[in-house]
C-alpha positions in Angstrom: -16.0 -6.9 -9.0 -12.9 -8.9 -9.7 -10.2 -7.6 -7.4 -7.0 -8.5 -9.3 -3.8 -6.6 -9.7 -4.4 -6.5 -13.5 -7.8 -4.8 -13.0 -6.3 -2.5 -10.4 -3.5 -1.4 -12.7 -5.9 -0.8 -15.5 -7.8 1.8 -13.5 -5.1 3.3 -11.3 -1.5 4.4 -11.5 -0.2 3.2 -8.2 3.5 2.7 -9.1 3.5 -0.9 -7.8 6.9 -1.7 -9.2 8.3 1.4 -7.4 6.6 0.3 -4.2 8.1 -3.2 -4.4 11.5 -1.7 -5.1 11.2 0.7 -2.1 10.1 -2.1 0.2 13.0 -4.3 -0.8 15.5 -1.4 -0.7 14.4 -0.4 2.8 14.7 -3.9 4.2 11.3 -3.4 5.9 10.0 -6.6 7.5 6.6 -5.0 8.3 4.7 -2.6 6.0 1.5 -0.8 6.6 -0.7 0.3 3.7 -2.9 3.4 4.4 -5.6 3.7 1.7 -8.3 6.2 1.0 -11.8 4.8 1.3 -12.2 4.3 -2.5 -9.1 2.0 -2.5 -9.8 0.1 0.7 -11.7 -2.7 -1.1 -8.5 -3.3 -3.0 -6.5 -3.6 0.2 -6.3 -7.4 0.4 -5.3 -7.6 -3.2 -2.5 -5.1 -2.7 -1.4 -6.8 0.5 -1.2 -10.2 -1.1 0.7 -8.8 -4.1 3.3 -7.0 -2.0 3.8 -10.0 0.3 4.3 -12.2 -2.8 6.8 -9.7 -4.3 8.7 -8.9 -1.1 9.6 -10.7 2.1 7.6 -8.2 4.2 4.4 -8.8 6.2 1.9 -6.3 4.9 -1.0 -5.0 7.1 -3.9 -2.6 6.2 -4.8 0.5 8.1 -8.6 0.6 8.2 -9.0 3.7 10.2 -9.7 7.2 8.8 -7.1 8.7 6.5 -6.9 12.5 6.1 -3.7 12.8 4.1 0.0 12.5 4.7 -0.2 14.4 7.9 -2.4 11.6 9.3 0.3 9.1 10.0 -0.8 6.2 12.3 1.4 5.2 15.2 1.8 1.6 14.0 5.2 0.4 15.0 5.7 -0.8 11.4 9.0 -0.5 9.6 7.4 1.3 6.6 4.1 3.0 6.0 2.9 3.5 2.4 0.2 6.0 2.0 -1.9 6.1 -1.2 -3.7 9.3 -2.2 -4.4 11.7 -4.9 -1.0 13.4 -5.3 2.1 11.8 -6.8 4.7 10.8 -4.2 8.1 12.3 -4.2 
């Protein structure tokens, strides 16, 4: 599998432009990505992309994720959770 942003965007609607905008707008210096198991292989690709597009340091949560109520205590400035429902 070729883990590139182009391939990722072809198969998933992750609103990456919106995420970049939110990271920049928030001024977050540290960002945590919380991904469901199916997207975890894409984690390094997403992390690299967001670090290139913003000035934030991006980390991946590799623990279990059971939805928006499962927020890790990470000490990060911003947590971005990816899942099945659109974010609001």
